[in-house]
PLY file of the C-alpha trace (Angstrom):
ply
format ascii 1.0
element vertex 95
property float x
property float y
property float z
element edge 94
property int vertex1
property int vertex2
end_header
136.67 84.94 201.27
137.17 81.19 201.68
133.52 80.35 202.37
131.87 81.86 199.29
131.21 79.45 196.37
134.41 80.48 194.58
136.22 80.01 197.89
136.32 76.28 197.25
138.47 76.94 194.18
140.80 79.05 196.31
141.05 76.27 198.89
141.82 73.81 196.07
144.57 76.15 194.84
146.10 76.43 198.31
145.98 72.66 198.74
147.48 71.97 195.31
150.24 74.52 195.93
151.50 72.57 198.95
153.36 70.31 196.51
152.74 71.22 192.86
155.38 68.81 191.53
153.96 65.89 193.51
150.30 66.83 193.10
147.87 65.21 190.75
148.14 66.42 188.06
151.76 67.41 188.64
153.15 70.79 187.76
155.85 70.54 185.11
159.28 71.83 186.12
159.01 74.44 183.36
155.92 75.89 185.07
157.72 76.61 188.32
160.01 79.55 188.77
161.62 80.96 191.88
159.85 78.34 193.97
156.49 79.48 192.67
153.82 78.56 190.17
152.31 80.52 187.32
148.59 81.15 186.77
148.88 78.93 183.69
150.09 75.95 185.69
147.32 76.39 188.26
144.74 76.68 185.46
145.98 73.53 183.74
146.14 71.54 186.96
142.73 72.54 188.28
140.75 72.83 185.04
140.03 76.55 185.00
140.90 79.35 182.62
144.14 81.28 183.09
142.30 84.57 183.83
140.21 82.86 186.53
143.28 81.21 188.06
145.11 84.54 187.95
142.24 86.33 189.68
142.16 83.72 192.45
145.93 83.91 192.88
145.86 87.71 193.03
143.12 87.67 195.67
145.00 85.12 197.76
148.14 87.25 197.45
146.26 90.42 198.51
144.99 88.52 201.54
148.55 87.57 202.41
148.17 83.82 201.93
150.43 83.79 198.87
153.54 85.71 197.94
153.78 87.04 194.41
157.12 87.54 192.70
157.69 89.09 189.32
160.42 87.33 187.31
161.24 87.52 183.61
158.06 89.44 182.82
155.68 87.06 184.57
154.33 86.66 188.07
154.77 83.47 190.03
153.14 82.66 193.35
154.10 80.62 196.38
152.37 79.88 199.64
153.13 82.00 202.71
153.16 79.18 205.24
153.53 81.50 208.23
150.48 83.58 207.29
148.44 80.47 206.44
149.24 79.06 209.90
148.11 82.33 211.50
144.78 82.27 209.65
144.28 78.60 210.48
144.87 79.37 214.15
142.27 82.17 214.05
139.67 79.79 212.58
140.48 77.13 215.18
139.93 79.66 217.97
136.44 80.32 216.64
137.12 83.64 214.98
0 1
1 2
2 3
3 4
4 5
5 6
6 7
7 8
8 9
9 10
10 11
11 12
12 13
13 14
14 15
15 16
16 17
17 18
18 19
19 20
20 21
21 22
22 23
23 24
24 25
25 26
26 27
27 28
28 29
29 30
30 31
31 32
32 33
33 34
34 35
35 36
36 37
37 38
38 39
39 40
40 41
41 42
42 43
43 44
44 45
45 46
46 47
47 48
48 49
49 50
50 51
51 52
52 53
53 54
54 55
55 56
56 57
57 58
58 59
59 60
60 61
61 62
62 63
63 64
64 65
65 66
66 67
67 68
68 69
69 70
70 71
71 72
72 73
73 74
74 75
75 76
76 77
77 78
78 79
79 80
80 81
81 82
82 83
83 84
84 85
85 86
86 87
87 88
88 89
89 90
90 91
91 92
92 93
93 94
Protein backbone atom coordinates (compact mmCIF):
# COMPACT_ATOMS: atom_id res chain seq x y z
CA UNK A 1 0.00 0.00 0.00
CA UNK A 2 2.86 2.41 0.71
CA UNK A 3 5.16 1.17 -2.06
CA UNK A 4 2.87 1.57 -5.08
CA UNK A 5 3.25 4.82 -7.08
CA UNK A 6 0.35 6.49 -5.26
CA UNK A 7 1.93 5.31 -2.01
CA UNK A 8 4.33 8.23 -2.17
CA UNK A 9 1.35 10.59 -1.89
CA UNK A 10 0.16 8.66 1.15
CA UNK A 11 3.60 8.92 2.74
CA UNK A 12 3.57 12.67 2.01
CA UNK A 13 0.18 12.93 3.71
CA UNK A 14 1.37 11.05 6.79
CA UNK A 15 4.49 13.23 6.98
CA UNK A 16 2.54 16.47 6.54
CA UNK A 17 0.01 15.39 9.18
CA UNK A 18 2.73 15.18 11.84
CA UNK A 19 2.39 18.96 12.24
CA UNK A 20 -0.13 20.50 9.84
CA UNK A 21 0.00 23.94 11.49
CA UNK A 22 3.79 24.07 11.33
CA UNK A 23 4.15 22.36 7.95
CA UNK A 24 4.88 24.07 4.71
CA UNK A 25 2.37 25.12 3.54
CA UNK A 26 0.69 25.41 6.93
CA UNK A 27 -2.83 24.26 7.61
CA UNK A 28 -5.08 27.14 8.59
CA UNK A 29 -6.68 26.89 12.03
CA UNK A 30 -10.10 26.85 10.35
CA UNK A 31 -9.13 23.64 8.52
CA UNK A 32 -8.46 21.71 11.71
CA UNK A 33 -11.22 20.31 13.85
CA UNK A 34 -11.08 17.94 16.79
CA UNK A 35 -7.32 17.66 16.38
CA UNK A 36 -7.73 16.52 12.81
CA UNK A 37 -7.51 17.77 9.25
CA UNK A 38 -10.05 17.78 6.47
CA UNK A 39 -9.53 16.34 2.97
CA UNK A 40 -9.71 19.93 1.70
CA UNK A 41 -6.78 21.05 3.82
CA UNK A 42 -4.69 18.07 2.73
CA UNK A 43 -5.57 18.75 -0.92
CA UNK A 44 -4.62 22.42 -0.66
CA UNK A 45 -1.38 21.70 1.15
CA UNK A 46 -0.18 18.92 -1.13
CA UNK A 47 -1.53 20.11 -4.49
CA UNK A 48 -4.09 17.40 -5.21
CA UNK A 49 -7.83 17.41 -5.72
CA UNK A 50 -10.14 17.02 -2.74
CA UNK A 51 -11.54 13.67 -4.01
CA UNK A 52 -8.00 12.28 -4.40
CA UNK A 53 -6.99 13.51 -0.95
CA UNK A 54 -10.18 12.04 0.50
CA UNK A 55 -9.53 8.67 -1.13
CA UNK A 56 -5.99 8.57 0.26
CA UNK A 57 -7.21 9.55 3.72
CA UNK A 58 -9.95 6.91 3.66
CA UNK A 59 -7.47 4.21 2.65
CA UNK A 60 -5.04 5.23 5.38
CA UNK A 61 -7.91 5.17 7.88
CA UNK A 62 -9.02 1.70 6.74
CA UNK A 63 -5.44 0.51 7.22
CA UNK A 64 -5.50 1.89 10.75
CA UNK A 65 -2.83 4.55 10.25
CA UNK A 66 -5.33 7.39 10.64
CA UNK A 67 -8.37 7.86 12.81
CA UNK A 68 -11.45 9.37 11.19
CA UNK A 69 -13.95 11.38 13.19
CA UNK A 70 -17.22 12.76 11.93
CA UNK A 71 -18.00 16.24 13.30
CA UNK A 72 -20.51 18.82 12.12
CA UNK A 73 -21.28 16.90 8.94
CA UNK A 74 -17.68 16.47 7.83
CA UNK A 75 -14.93 13.95 8.46
CA UNK A 76 -11.59 14.96 9.90
CA UNK A 77 -8.55 12.73 10.20
CA UNK A 78 -5.64 12.47 12.60
CA UNK A 79 -2.65 10.20 12.79
CA UNK A 80 -2.77 7.07 14.96
CA UNK A 81 0.76 7.31 16.33
CA UNK A 82 0.58 3.96 18.12
CA UNK A 83 -0.44 2.07 14.97
CA UNK A 84 2.13 3.94 12.85
CA UNK A 85 4.85 2.91 15.32
CA UNK A 86 3.70 -0.72 15.10
CA UNK A 87 3.87 -0.70 11.29
CA UNK A 88 7.27 1.02 11.36
CA UNK A 89 8.55 -1.66 13.72
CA UNK A 90 7.31 -4.42 11.37
CA UNK A 91 9.17 -2.84 8.43
CA UNK A 92 12.35 -2.46 10.51
CA UNK A 93 12.22 -6.16 11.40
CA UNK A 94 12.20 -7.02 7.71
CA UNK A 95 8.55 -7.89 7.38
